[in-house]
PDB file of N, CA, C and O in Angstrom:
ATOM      1  N   MET A   1     -78.331-128.461 167.562  1.00  0.00           N
ATOM      2  CA  MET A   1     -78.793-129.070 166.503  1.00  0.00           C
ATOM      3  C   MET A   1     -79.545-127.817 165.607  1.00  0.00           C
ATOM      4  O   MET A   1     -79.910-126.832 166.248  1.00  0.00           O
ATOM      5  N   GLU A   2     -79.701-127.839 164.621  1.00  0.00           N
ATOM      6  CA  GLU A   2     -79.620-127.823 163.457  1.00  0.00           C
ATOM      7  C   GLU A   2     -81.337-126.772 163.508  1.00  0.00           C
ATOM      8  O   GLU A   2     -82.247-127.052 164.288  1.00  0.00           O
ATOM      9  N   THR A   3     -81.395-125.591 162.481  1.00  0.00           N
ATOM     10  CA  THR A   3     -82.568-124.999 162.617  1.00  0.00           C
ATOM     11  C   THR A   3     -83.575-126.058 161.612  1.00  0.00           C
ATOM     12  O   THR A   3     -83.344-126.846 160.695  1.00  0.00           O
ATOM     13  N   GLY A   4     -84.894-125.554 162.402  1.00  0.00           N
ATOM     14  CA  GLY A   4     -84.975-126.724 161.015  1.00  0.00           C
ATOM     15  C   GLY A   4     -85.554-128.051 161.071  1.00  0.00           C
ATOM     16  O   GLY A   4     -86.416-128.555 160.351  1.00  0.00           O
ATOM     17  N   LYS A   5     -84.843-128.580 162.185  1.00  0.00           N
ATOM     18  CA  LYS A   5     -84.637-130.108 161.960  1.00  0.00           C
ATOM     19  C   LYS A   5     -85.197-130.412 163.863  1.00  0.00           C
ATOM     20  O   LYS A   5     -84.666-129.836 164.812  1.00  0.00           O
ATOM     21  N   ILE A   6     -85.947-131.077 163.942  1.00  0.00           N
ATOM     22  CA  ILE A   6     -85.790-132.333 165.069  1.00  0.00           C
ATOM     23  C   ILE A   6     -85.834-133.460 164.610  1.00  0.00           C
ATOM     24  O   ILE A   6     -86.039-133.914 163.485  1.00  0.00           O
ATOM     25  N   ASP A   7     -85.504-134.118 166.125  1.00  0.00           N
ATOM     26  CA  ASP A   7     -84.976-135.688 166.237  1.00  0.00           C
ATOM     27  C   ASP A   7     -86.095-136.692 166.851  1.00  0.00           C
ATOM     28  O   ASP A   7     -86.923-136.643 167.761  1.00  0.00           O
ATOM     29  N   ILE A   8     -85.668-137.648 165.847  1.00  0.00           N
ATOM     30  CA  ILE A   8     -86.803-138.943 165.584  1.00  0.00           C
ATOM     31  C   ILE A   8     -86.341-139.895 165.964  1.00  0.00           C
ATOM     32  O   ILE A   8     -85.626-140.502 165.166  1.00  0.00           O
ATOM     33  N   CYS A   9     -86.464-140.265 166.858  1.00  0.00           N
ATOM     34  CA  CYS A   9     -85.672-142.136 167.263  1.00  0.00           C
ATOM     35  C   CYS A   9     -87.101-143.366 166.757  1.00  0.00           C
ATOM     36  O   CYS A   9     -88.263-143.760 166.861  1.00  0.00           O
ATOM     37  N   LYS A  10     -85.377-143.483 166.007  1.00  0.00           N
ATOM     38  CA  LYS A  10     -85.919-145.256 164.981  1.00  0.00           C
ATOM     39  C   LYS A  10     -86.944-145.702 166.548  1.00  0.00           C
ATOM     40  O   LYS A  10     -88.114-145.446 166.835  1.00  0.00           O
ATOM     41  N   ARG A  11     -85.960-146.384 167.225  1.00  0.00           N
ATOM     42  CA  ARG A  11     -85.553-147.653 168.393  1.00  0.00           C
ATOM     43  C   ARG A  11     -85.186-146.946 169.762  1.00  0.00           C
ATOM     44  O   ARG A  11     -84.443-145.973 169.887  1.00  0.00           O
ATOM     45  N   LEU A  12     -85.742-147.513 170.593  1.00  0.00           N
ATOM     46  CA  LEU A  12     -85.806-147.110 171.875  1.00  0.00           C
ATOM     47  C   LEU A  12     -84.750-148.986 173.063  1.00  0.00           C
ATOM     48  O   LEU A  12     -85.422-149.509 173.952  1.00  0.00           O
ATOM     49  N   ASP A  13     -83.673-149.406 172.845  1.00  0.00           N
ATOM     50  CA  ASP A  13     -83.161-150.064 172.662  1.00  0.00           C
ATOM     51  C   ASP A  13     -83.436-149.923 174.983  1.00  0.00           C
ATOM     52  O   ASP A  13     -82.929-149.486 176.016  1.00  0.00           O
ATOM     53  N   SER A  14     -84.630-150.710 174.402  1.00  0.00           N
ATOM     54  CA  SER A  14     -84.684-151.361 176.393  1.00  0.00           C
ATOM     55  C   SER A  14     -84.054-151.647 177.270  1.00  0.00           C
ATOM     56  O   SER A  14     -84.407-151.604 178.449  1.00  0.00           O
ATOM     57  N   SER A  15     -82.949-152.009 176.824  1.00  0.00           N
ATOM     58  CA  SER A  15     -81.729-152.816 178.326  1.00  0.00           C
ATOM     59  C   SER A  15     -81.245-152.058 178.151  1.00  0.00           C
ATOM     60  O   SER A  15     -80.561-152.256 179.155  1.00  0.00           O
ATOM     61  N   THR A  16     -80.647-150.761 177.580  1.00  0.00           N
ATOM     62  CA  THR A  16     -79.573-149.559 178.005  1.00  0.00           C
ATOM     63  C   THR A  16     -81.103-148.427 177.825  1.00  0.00           C
ATOM     64  O   THR A  16     -81.029-147.320 178.359  1.00  0.00           O
ATOM     65  N   GLY A  17     -81.762-148.624 177.439  1.00  0.00           N
ATOM     66  CA  GLY A  17     -82.025-146.958 177.217  1.00  0.00           C
ATOM     67  C   GLY A  17     -81.692-146.030 176.178  1.00  0.00           C
ATOM     68  O   GLY A  17     -82.286-144.975 175.960  1.00  0.00           O
ATOM     69  N   SER A  18     -80.492-146.583 175.409  1.00  0.00           N
ATOM     70  CA  SER A  18     -80.727-145.498 174.292  1.00  0.00           C
ATOM     71  C   SER A  18     -80.774-145.194 173.298  1.00  0.00           C
ATOM     72  O   SER A  18     -80.678-146.138 172.514  1.00  0.00           O
ATOM     73  N   MET A  19     -80.931-143.884 172.691  1.00  0.00           N
ATOM     74  CA  MET A  19     -81.689-144.380 171.562  1.00  0.00           C
ATOM     75  C   MET A  19     -80.506-144.766 170.106  1.00  0.00           C
ATOM     76  O   MET A  19     -79.452-144.262 169.718  1.00  0.00           O
ATOM     77  N   GLU A  20     -81.282-145.792 169.689  1.00  0.00           N
ATOM     78  CA  GLU A  20     -80.467-145.910 168.351  1.00  0.00           C
ATOM     79  C   GLU A  20     -80.942-145.849 166.600  1.00  0.00           C
ATOM     80  O   GLU A  20     -82.082-146.036 166.175  1.00  0.00           O
ATOM     81  N   GLY A  21     -80.139-145.644 166.066  1.00  0.00           N
ATOM     82  CA  GLY A  21     -80.960-145.624 164.384  1.00  0.00           C
ATOM     83  C   GLY A  21     -81.610-144.007 164.762  1.00  0.00           C
ATOM     84  O   GLY A  21     -82.821-144.172 164.612  1.00  0.00           O
ATOM     85  N   ARG A  22     -81.470-143.087 165.021  1.00  0.00           N
ATOM     86  CA  ARG A  22     -81.881-141.856 164.874  1.00  0.00           C
ATOM     87  C   ARG A  22     -81.887-141.500 163.531  1.00  0.00           C
ATOM     88  O   ARG A  22     -81.070-141.857 162.682  1.00  0.00           O
ATOM     89  N   LYS A  23     -83.187-140.525 163.333  1.00  0.00           N
ATOM     90  CA  LYS A  23     -83.293-140.354 161.858  1.00  0.00           C
ATOM     91  C   LYS A  23     -83.534-138.654 162.497  1.00  0.00           C
ATOM     92  O   LYS A  23     -84.508-138.435 163.217  1.00  0.00           O
ATOM     93  N   ARG A  24     -82.376-137.336 162.086  1.00  0.00           N
ATOM     94  CA  ARG A  24     -83.232-136.473 161.815  1.00  0.00           C
ATOM     95  C   ARG A  24     -83.764-135.900 160.098  1.00  0.00           C
ATOM     96  O   ARG A  24     -83.273-135.793 158.975  1.00  0.00           O
ATOM     97  N   LEU A  25     -85.316-135.600 160.938  1.00  0.00           N
ATOM     98  CA  LEU A  25     -85.978-134.960 159.678  1.00  0.00           C
ATOM     99  C   LEU A  25     -86.399-133.199 160.186  1.00  0.00           C
ATOM    100  O   LEU A  25     -86.296-132.664 161.290  1.00  0.00           O
ATOM    101  N   ARG A  26     -86.856-132.689 158.954  1.00  0.00           N
ATOM    102  CA  ARG A  26     -86.800-130.759 158.812  1.00  0.00           C
ATOM    103  C   ARG A  26     -88.355-131.334 158.927  1.00  0.00           C
ATOM    104  O   ARG A  26     -88.832-132.429 158.630  1.00  0.00           O
ATOM    105  N   VAL A  27     -88.843-130.333 159.389  1.00  0.00           N
ATOM    106  CA  VAL A  27     -89.880-129.580 159.907  1.00  0.00           C
ATOM    107  C   VAL A  27     -90.762-129.513 158.463  1.00  0.00           C
ATOM    108  O   VAL A  27     -91.960-129.797 158.494  1.00  0.00           O
ATOM    109  N   PRO A  28     -90.179-129.164 157.336  1.00  0.00           N
ATOM    110  CA  PRO A  28     -91.671-128.915 156.545  1.00  0.00           C
ATOM    111  C   PRO A  28     -91.910-131.057 156.522  1.00  0.00           C
ATOM    112  O   PRO A  28     -93.076-131.426 156.663  1.00  0.00           O
ATOM    113  N   GLU A  29     -90.997-132.007 156.382  1.00  0.00           N
ATOM    114  CA  GLU A  29     -90.961-133.631 156.133  1.00  0.00           C
ATOM    115  C   GLU A  29     -92.348-133.746 157.431  1.00  0.00           C
ATOM    116  O   GLU A  29     -93.285-134.486 157.130  1.00  0.00           O
ATOM    117  N   VAL A  30     -92.399-133.111 158.617  1.00  0.00           N
ATOM    118  CA  VAL A  30     -93.185-133.841 159.710  1.00  0.00           C
ATOM    119  C   VAL A  30     -94.570-133.046 159.401  1.00  0.00           C
ATOM    120  O   VAL A  30     -95.369-133.808 158.857  1.00  0.00           O
ATOM    121  N   ASN A  31     -95.050-131.823 159.579  1.00  0.00           N
ATOM    122  CA  ASN A  31     -96.144-130.687 158.915  1.00  0.00           C
ATOM    123  C   ASN A  31     -97.189-131.338 158.395  1.00  0.00           C
ATOM    124  O   ASN A  31     -98.294-131.223 158.926  1.00  0.00           O
ATOM    125  N   PRO A  32     -97.063-131.863 157.647  1.00  0.00           N
ATOM    126  CA  PRO A  32     -97.950-132.828 156.883  1.00  0.00           C
ATOM    127  C   PRO A  32     -98.868-133.599 157.861  1.00  0.00           C
ATOM    128  O   PRO A  32    -100.081-133.665 157.662  1.00  0.00           O
ATOM    129  N   HIS A  33     -98.378-134.071 158.719  1.00  0.00           N
ATOM    130  CA  HIS A  33     -98.794-134.489 160.316  1.00  0.00           C
ATOM    131  C   HIS A  33     -99.123-133.715 161.504  1.00  0.00           C
ATOM    132  O   HIS A  33     -99.439-134.365 162.501  1.00  0.00           O
ATOM    133  N   VAL A  34     -99.109-132.678 161.567  1.00  0.00           N
ATOM    134  CA  VAL A  34     -99.191-132.898 162.754  1.00  0.00           C
ATOM    135  C   VAL A  34    -100.065-130.949 162.068  1.00  0.00           C
ATOM    136  O   VAL A  34    -100.292-130.108 162.939  1.00  0.00           O
ATOM    137  N   ILE A  35    -100.424-130.584 160.431  1.00  0.00           N
ATOM    138  CA  ILE A  35    -100.735-129.203 160.508  1.00  0.00           C
ATOM    139  C   ILE A  35    -102.579-129.670 160.236  1.00  0.00           C
ATOM    140  O   ILE A  35    -102.858-130.520 159.390  1.00  0.00           O
ATOM    141  N   CYS A  36    -103.723-128.952 161.110  1.00  0.00           N
ATOM    142  CA  CYS A  36    -105.422-129.046 160.160  1.00  0.00           C
ATOM    143  C   CYS A  36    -105.632-128.617 158.943  1.00  0.00           C
ATOM    144  O   CYS A  36    -105.287-127.581 158.374  1.00  0.00           O
ATOM    145  N   VAL A  37    -106.411-129.795 158.507  1.00  0.00           N
ATOM    146  CA  VAL A  37    -106.236-129.560 156.688  1.00  0.00           C
ATOM    147  C   VAL A  37    -107.798-128.126 156.896  1.00  0.00           C
ATOM    148  O   VAL A  37    -107.850-127.000 156.402  1.00  0.00           O
ATOM    149  N   LEU A  38    -108.718-128.770 157.708  1.00  0.00           N
ATOM    150  CA  LEU A  38    -109.716-127.218 157.790  1.00  0.00           C
ATOM    151  C   LEU A  38    -109.058-125.826 157.939  1.00  0.00           C
ATOM    152  O   LEU A  38    -109.269-124.837 157.238  1.00  0.00           O
ATOM    153  N   CYS A  39    -108.126-125.959 159.107  1.00  0.00           N
ATOM    154  CA  CYS A  39    -107.631-124.431 159.366  1.00  0.00           C
ATOM    155  C   CYS A  39    -105.864-123.785 158.868  1.00  0.00           C
ATOM    156  O   CYS A  39    -105.257-122.720 158.761  1.00  0.00           O
ATOM    157  N   GLY A  40    -105.675-125.102 158.709  1.00  0.00           N
ATOM    158  CA  GLY A  40    -104.152-124.572 158.161  1.00  0.00           C
ATOM    159  C   GLY A  40    -103.173-124.305 159.458  1.00  0.00           C
ATOM    160  O   GLY A  40    -102.034-124.022 159.086  1.00  0.00           O
ATOM    161  N   GLY A  41    -103.314-124.321 160.705  1.00  0.00           N
ATOM    162  CA  GLY A  41    -102.181-124.681 161.741  1.00  0.00           C
ATOM    163  C   GLY A  41    -102.264-125.561 162.373  1.00  0.00           C
ATOM    164  O   GLY A  41    -102.947-126.551 162.108  1.00  0.00           O
ATOM    165  N   TYR A  42    -101.427-125.360 163.585  1.00  0.00           N
ATOM    166  CA  TYR A  42    -101.228-126.939 164.039  1.00  0.00           C
ATOM    167  C   TYR A  42    -102.056-127.811 164.845  1.00  0.00           C
ATOM    168  O   TYR A  42    -102.288-127.331 165.955  1.00  0.00           O
ATOM    169  N   TYR A  43    -102.476-128.737 164.667  1.00  0.00           N
ATOM    170  CA  TYR A  43    -103.452-129.303 165.492  1.00  0.00           C
ATOM    171  C   TYR A  43    -103.817-128.421 166.973  1.00  0.00           C
ATOM    172  O   TYR A  43    -102.693-128.152 167.398  1.00  0.00           O
ATOM    173  N   ILE A  44    -104.557-128.002 167.691  1.00  0.00           N
ATOM    174  CA  ILE A  44    -105.197-127.545 169.201  1.00  0.00           C
ATOM    175  C   ILE A  44    -106.022-128.394 169.657  1.00  0.00           C
ATOM    176  O   ILE A  44    -107.182-128.044 169.436  1.00  0.00           O
ATOM    177  N   ASP A  45    -105.901-129.652 170.363  1.00  0.00           N
ATOM    178  CA  ASP A  45    -106.941-130.458 170.825  1.00  0.00           C
ATOM    179  C   ASP A  45    -106.726-131.896 170.408  1.00  0.00           C
ATOM    180  O   ASP A  45    -107.226-132.782 171.101  1.00  0.00           O
ATOM    181  N   ALA A  46    -106.053-132.184 169.378  1.00  0.00           N
ATOM    182  CA  ALA A  46    -106.250-132.787 168.187  1.00  0.00           C
ATOM    183  C   ALA A  46    -107.692-133.736 168.079  1.00  0.00           C
ATOM    184  O   ALA A  46    -107.913-134.273 169.164  1.00  0.00           O
ATOM    185  N   THR A  47    -108.286-133.927 167.475  1.00  0.00           N
ATOM    186  CA  THR A  47    -109.398-134.916 167.759  1.00  0.00           C
ATOM    187  C   THR A  47    -109.264-135.508 166.273  1.00  0.00           C
ATOM    188  O   THR A  47    -108.905-134.867 165.285  1.00  0.00           O
ATOM    189  N   THR A  48    -109.757-137.350 166.334  1.00  0.00           N
ATOM    190  CA  THR A  48    -110.077-138.449 165.247  1.00  0.00           C
ATOM    191  C   THR A  48    -110.812-138.427 165.131  1.00  0.00           C
ATOM    192  O   THR A  48    -111.523-138.159 166.099  1.00  0.00           O
ATOM    193  N   ILE A  49    -111.600-138.753 163.468  1.00  0.00           N
ATOM    194  CA  ILE A  49    -112.898-139.390 163.607  1.00  0.00           C
ATOM    195  C   ILE A  49    -112.600-140.936 163.371  1.00  0.00           C
ATOM    196  O   ILE A  49    -111.753-141.322 162.565  1.00  0.00           O
ATOM    197  N   ILE A  50    -113.259-141.653 164.034  1.00  0.00           N
ATOM    198  CA  ILE A  50    -112.988-142.717 164.023  1.00  0.00           C
ATOM    199  C   ILE A  50    -113.219-144.316 162.931  1.00  0.00           C
ATOM    200  O   ILE A  50    -112.808-145.474 162.993  1.00  0.00           O
ATOM    201  N   GLU A  51    -114.331-143.315 161.759  1.00  0.00           N
ATOM    202  CA  GLU A  51    -114.191-144.201 160.811  1.00  0.00           C
ATOM    203  C   GLU A  51    -113.216-144.497 160.507  1.00  0.00           C
ATOM    204  O   GLU A  51    -112.743-145.633 160.514  1.00  0.00           O
ATOM    205  N   CYS A  52    -112.339-142.712 159.915  1.00  0.00           N
ATOM    206  CA  CYS A  52    -111.433-142.898 159.006  1.00  0.00           C
ATOM    207  C   CYS A  52    -109.809-142.364 159.133  1.00  0.00           C
ATOM    208  O   CYS A  52    -108.942-142.273 158.265  1.00  0.00           O
ATOM    209  N   LEU A  53    -109.781-142.058 160.575  1.00  0.00           N
ATOM    210  CA  LEU A  53    -108.435-141.742 161.533  1.00  0.00           C
ATOM    211  C   LEU A  53    -107.817-141.013 160.627  1.00  0.00           C
ATOM    212  O   LEU A  53    -106.739-141.175 160.055  1.00  0.00           O
ATOM    213  N   HIS A  54    -109.042-139.762 160.526  1.00  0.00           N
ATOM    214  CA  HIS A  54    -108.481-138.237 160.195  1.00  0.00           C
ATOM    215  C   HIS A  54    -108.378-137.134 160.966  1.00  0.00           C
ATOM    216  O   HIS A  54    -109.445-136.537 161.114  1.00  0.00           O
ATOM    217  N   THR A  55    -107.588-136.748 161.416  1.00  0.00           N
ATOM    218  CA  THR A  55    -107.247-135.334 162.244  1.00  0.00           C
ATOM    219  C   THR A  55    -107.938-134.423 162.343  1.00  0.00           C
ATOM    220  O   THR A  55    -108.983-134.279 161.707  1.00  0.00           O
ATOM    221  N   PHE A  56    -107.305-133.338 163.477  1.00  0.00           N
ATOM    222  CA  PHE A  56    -108.269-132.024 162.662  1.00  0.00           C
ATOM    223  C   PHE A  56    -107.849-131.482 164.314  1.00  0.00           C
ATOM    224  O   PHE A  56    -107.348-132.137 165.228  1.00  0.00           O
ATOM    225  N   CYS A  57    -108.226-130.186 164.281  1.00  0.00           N
ATOM    226  CA  CYS A  57    -108.859-129.480 165.728  1.00  0.00           C
ATOM    227  C   CYS A  57    -109.774-129.900 166.084  1.00  0.00           C
ATOM    228  O   CYS A  57    -110.631-130.346 165.321  1.00  0.00           O
ATOM    229  N   LYS A  58    -109.912-129.885 167.778  1.00  0.00           N
ATOM    230  CA  LYS A  58    -111.129-130.250 168.226  1.00  0.00           C
ATOM    231  C   LYS A  58    -112.587-128.704 167.725  1.00  0.00           C
ATOM    232  O   LYS A  58    -113.779-128.738 167.418  1.00  0.00           O
ATOM    233  N   THR A  59    -111.722-127.773 167.876  1.00  0.00           N
ATOM    234  CA  THR A  59    -113.125-127.310 167.699  1.00  0.00           C
ATOM    235  C   THR A  59    -113.443-127.169 166.004  1.00  0.00           C
ATOM    236  O   THR A  59    -114.602-127.279 165.606  1.00  0.00           O
ATOM    237  N   CYS A  60    -111.953-126.838 164.751  1.00  0.00           N
ATOM    238  CA  CYS A  60    -112.416-126.573 163.479  1.00  0.00           C
ATOM    239  C   CYS A  60    -112.954-128.314 162.943  1.00  0.00           C
ATOM    240  O   CYS A  60    -112.868-128.424 161.720  1.00  0.00           O
ATOM    241  N   ILE A  61    -113.412-129.476 163.582  1.00  0.00           N
ATOM    242  CA  ILE A  61    -114.178-130.391 163.293  1.00  0.00           C
ATOM    243  C   ILE A  61    -115.202-130.417 163.820  1.00  0.00           C
ATOM    244  O   ILE A  61    -116.141-130.970 163.248  1.00  0.00           O
ATOM    245  N   VAL A  62    -115.364-129.848 165.047  1.00  0.00           N
ATOM    246  CA  VAL A  62    -116.997-129.918 165.656  1.00  0.00           C
ATOM    247  C   VAL A  62    -117.537-128.646 165.306  1.00  0.00           C
ATOM    248  O   VAL A  62    -118.625-128.388 165.820  1.00  0.00           O
ATOM    249  N   GLY A  63    -117.000-127.733 164.504  1.00  0.00           N
ATOM    250  CA  GLY A  63    -117.893-126.499 163.884  1.00  0.00           C
ATOM    251  C   GLY A  63    -117.532-126.737 162.034  1.00  0.00           C
ATOM    252  O   GLY A  63    -117.868-126.142 161.010  1.00  0.00           O
ATOM    253  N   TYR A  64    -116.967-127.532 162.244  1.00  0.00           N
ATOM    254  CA  TYR A  64    -117.611-128.603 160.472  1.00  0.00           C
ATOM    255  C   TYR A  64    -118.822-129.570 160.264  1.00  0.00           C
ATOM    256  O   TYR A  64    -119.645-129.886 159.404  1.00  0.00           O
ATOM    257  N   LEU A  65    -118.463-129.850 161.518  1.00  0.00           N
ATOM    258  CA  LEU A  65    -119.816-131.379 161.452  1.00  0.00           C
ATOM    259  C   LEU A  65    -121.186-130.878 161.358  1.00  0.00           C
ATOM    260  O   LEU A  65    -122.193-131.295 160.786  1.00  0.00           O
ATOM    261  N   GLU A  66    -120.865-129.611 162.264  1.00  0.00           N
ATOM    262  CA  GLU A  66    -122.588-129.111 162.915  1.00  0.00           C
ATOM    263  C   GLU A  66    -123.271-128.324 161.449  1.00  0.00           C
ATOM    264  O   GLU A  66    -124.447-127.962 161.460  1.00  0.00           O
ATOM    265  N   ALA A  67    -122.652-128.180 160.591  1.00  0.00           N
ATOM    266  CA  ALA A  67    -123.320-128.232 158.952  1.00  0.00           C
ATOM    267  C   ALA A  67    -123.148-129.275 158.323  1.00  0.00           C
ATOM    268  O   ALA A  67    -124.103-129.601 157.618  1.00  0.00           O
ATOM    269  N   SER A  68    -121.920-130.195 158.310  1.00  0.00           N
ATOM    270  CA  SER A  68    -122.188-131.348 157.163  1.00  0.00           C
ATOM    271  C   SER A  68    -121.854-132.998 157.915  1.00  0.00           C
ATOM    272  O   SER A  68    -121.166-133.164 158.922  1.00  0.00           O
ATOM    273  N   LYS A  69    -122.276-133.670 157.425  1.00  0.00           N
ATOM    274  CA  LYS A  69    -121.896-135.493 158.695  1.00  0.00           C
ATOM    275  C   LYS A  69    -120.742-135.568 157.664  1.00  0.00           C
ATOM    276  O   LYS A  69    -119.842-135.976 158.397  1.00  0.00           O
ATOM    277  N   HIS A  70    -120.283-135.459 156.648  1.00  0.00           N
ATOM    278  CA  HIS A  70    -119.146-136.312 156.264  1.00  0.00           C
ATOM    279  C   HIS A  70    -117.901-135.730 156.725  1.00  0.00           C
ATOM    280  O   HIS A  70    -117.844-134.519 156.938  1.00  0.00           O
ATOM    281  N   CYS A  71    -116.731-136.612 156.927  1.00  0.00           N
ATOM    282  CA  CYS A  71    -115.244-136.092 156.864  1.00  0.00           C
ATOM    283  C   CYS A  71    -114.796-135.204 155.275  1.00  0.00           C
ATOM    284  O   CYS A  71    -114.709-135.610 154.116  1.00  0.00           O
ATOM    285  N   PRO A  72    -114.562-133.698 155.976  1.00  0.00           N
ATOM    286  CA  PRO A  72    -113.916-133.006 155.021  1.00  0.00           C
ATOM    287  C   PRO A  72    -112.927-133.614 154.153  1.00  0.00           C
ATOM    288  O   PRO A  72    -112.795-133.129 153.029  1.00  0.00           O
ATOM    289  N   VAL A  73    -111.995-134.902 154.605  1.00  0.00           N
ATOM    290  CA  VAL A  73    -110.585-134.946 153.691  1.00  0.00           C
ATOM    291  C   VAL A  73    -111.437-136.312 152.246  1.00  0.00           C
ATOM    292  O   VAL A  73    -111.474-136.197 151.021  1.00  0.00           O
ATOM    293  N   CYS A  74    -111.966-137.430 153.143  1.00  0.00           N
ATOM    294  CA  CYS A  74    -112.396-138.399 152.441  1.00  0.00           C
ATOM    295  C   CYS A  74    -114.076-138.786 152.397  1.00  0.00           C
ATOM    296  O   CYS A  74    -114.334-139.608 151.518  1.00  0.00           O
ATOM    297  N   ASP A  75    -114.811-138.498 152.901  1.00  0.00           N
ATOM    298  CA  ASP A  75    -115.997-138.076 152.619  1.00  0.00           C
ATOM    299  C   ASP A  75    -116.959-139.162 153.001  1.00  0.00           C
ATOM    300  O   ASP A  75    -117.952-139.450 152.333  1.00  0.00           O
ATOM    301  N   ASN A  76    -116.573-139.789 154.206  1.00  0.00           N
ATOM    302  CA  ASN A  76    -117.285-140.474 154.803  1.00  0.00           C
ATOM    303  C   ASN A  76    -118.209-140.455 155.290  1.00  0.00           C
ATOM    304  O   ASN A  76    -118.317-139.289 154.912  1.00  0.00           O
ATOM    305  N   LEU A  77    -119.011-140.600 155.773  1.00  0.00           N
ATOM    306  CA  LEU A  77    -120.025-140.326 157.327  1.00  0.00           C
ATOM    307  C   LEU A  77    -119.811-140.598 158.319  1.00  0.00           C
ATOM    308  O   LEU A  77    -119.529-141.709 158.768  1.00  0.00           O
ATOM    309  N   VAL A  78    -119.873-139.978 158.645  1.00  0.00           N
ATOM    310  CA  VAL A  78    -119.090-140.156 160.151  1.00  0.00           C
ATOM    311  C   VAL A  78    -120.708-140.331 161.437  1.00  0.00           C
ATOM    312  O   VAL A  78    -120.596-140.649 162.621  1.00  0.00           O
ATOM    313  N   HIS A  79    -121.449-140.155 161.038  1.00  0.00           N
ATOM    314  CA  HIS A  79    -122.711-140.421 161.948  1.00  0.00           C
ATOM    315  C   HIS A  79    -123.992-139.839 161.235  1.00  0.00           C
ATOM    316  O   HIS A  79    -124.035-138.676 160.833  1.00  0.00           O
ATOM    317  N   LYS A  80    -125.303-140.969 161.077  1.00  0.00           N
ATOM    318  CA  LYS A  80    -126.299-140.286 160.730  1.00  0.00           C
ATOM    319  C   LYS A  80    -126.460-138.635 161.285  1.00  0.00           C
ATOM    320  O   LYS A  80    -126.379-137.513 160.786  1.00  0.00           O
ATOM    321  N   THR A  81    -126.684-139.118 162.369  1.00  0.00           N
ATOM    322  CA  THR A  81    -127.630-138.049 163.751  1.00  0.00           C
ATOM    323  C   THR A  81    -126.703-137.146 163.964  1.00  0.00           C
ATOM    324  O   THR A  81    -126.710-135.996 163.525  1.00  0.00           O
ATOM    325  N   LYS A  82    -125.742-137.735 164.762  1.00  0.00           N
ATOM    326  CA  LYS A  82    -125.021-137.477 166.080  1.00  0.00           C
ATOM    327  C   LYS A  82    -123.011-137.731 165.845  1.00  0.00           C
ATOM    328  O   LYS A  82    -122.211-138.378 166.521  1.00  0.00           O
ATOM    329  N   PRO A  83    -122.873-137.099 164.913  1.00  0.00           N
ATOM    330  CA  PRO A  83    -121.398-136.884 164.494  1.00  0.00           C
ATOM    331  C   PRO A  83    -120.200-136.733 165.212  1.00  0.00           C
ATOM    332  O   PRO A  83    -119.150-137.203 164.773  1.00  0.00           O
ATOM    333  N   GLN A  84    -120.282-135.873 166.707  1.00  0.00           N
ATOM    334  CA  GLN A  84    -119.957-135.919 167.497  1.00  0.00           C
ATOM    335  C   GLN A  84    -119.429-136.925 168.886  1.00  0.00           C
ATOM    336  O   GLN A  84    -118.638-136.845 169.826  1.00  0.00           O
ATOM    337  N   LEU A  85    -120.733-138.187 168.147  1.00  0.00           N
ATOM    338  CA  LEU A  85    -119.984-139.277 169.495  1.00  0.00           C
ATOM    339  C   LEU A  85    -119.203-140.004 168.319  1.00  0.00           C
ATOM    340  O   LEU A  85    -119.555-141.169 168.503  1.00  0.00           O
ATOM    341  N   ARG A  86    -118.433-140.017 167.320  1.00  0.00           N
ATOM    342  CA  ARG A  86    -117.770-140.923 166.114  1.00  0.00           C
ATOM    343  C   ARG A  86    -116.288-140.035 166.402  1.00  0.00           C
ATOM    344  O   ARG A  86    -115.373-140.400 165.665  1.00  0.00           O
ATOM    345  N   LEU A  87    -115.892-138.756 167.523  1.00  0.00           N
ATOM    346  CA  LEU A  87    -114.703-138.599 167.460  1.00  0.00           C
ATOM    347  C   LEU A  87    -113.839-139.036 168.879  1.00  0.00           C
ATOM    348  O   LEU A  87    -114.148-138.998 170.071  1.00  0.00           O
ATOM    349  N   ARG A  88    -112.986-139.335 168.376  1.00  0.00           N
ATOM    350  CA  ARG A  88    -111.743-139.010 170.282  1.00  0.00           C
ATOM    351  C   ARG A  88    -110.887-138.060 169.855  1.00  0.00           C
ATOM    352  O   ARG A  88    -110.033-137.609 170.619  1.00  0.00           O
TER     353      ARG A  88
END
């Protein structure tokens, strides 16, 4: 495998267990989906706001929600009084 690439399986054939239709993606193509917008690092204990489905590191979003009750990406209200209850 070349440096900077990962294999993503499009479909797993259940009868044979083989991978068909594999597509190679470069790491920069995947990074926006696994990087926390609050700290800029890879997710550590990824946590999602259930109202809008935006994901962050758990410590990042818990710390952020101590000062704000809105999603840092879309500004949706997470919860009026206890925003941590709306995290998964």
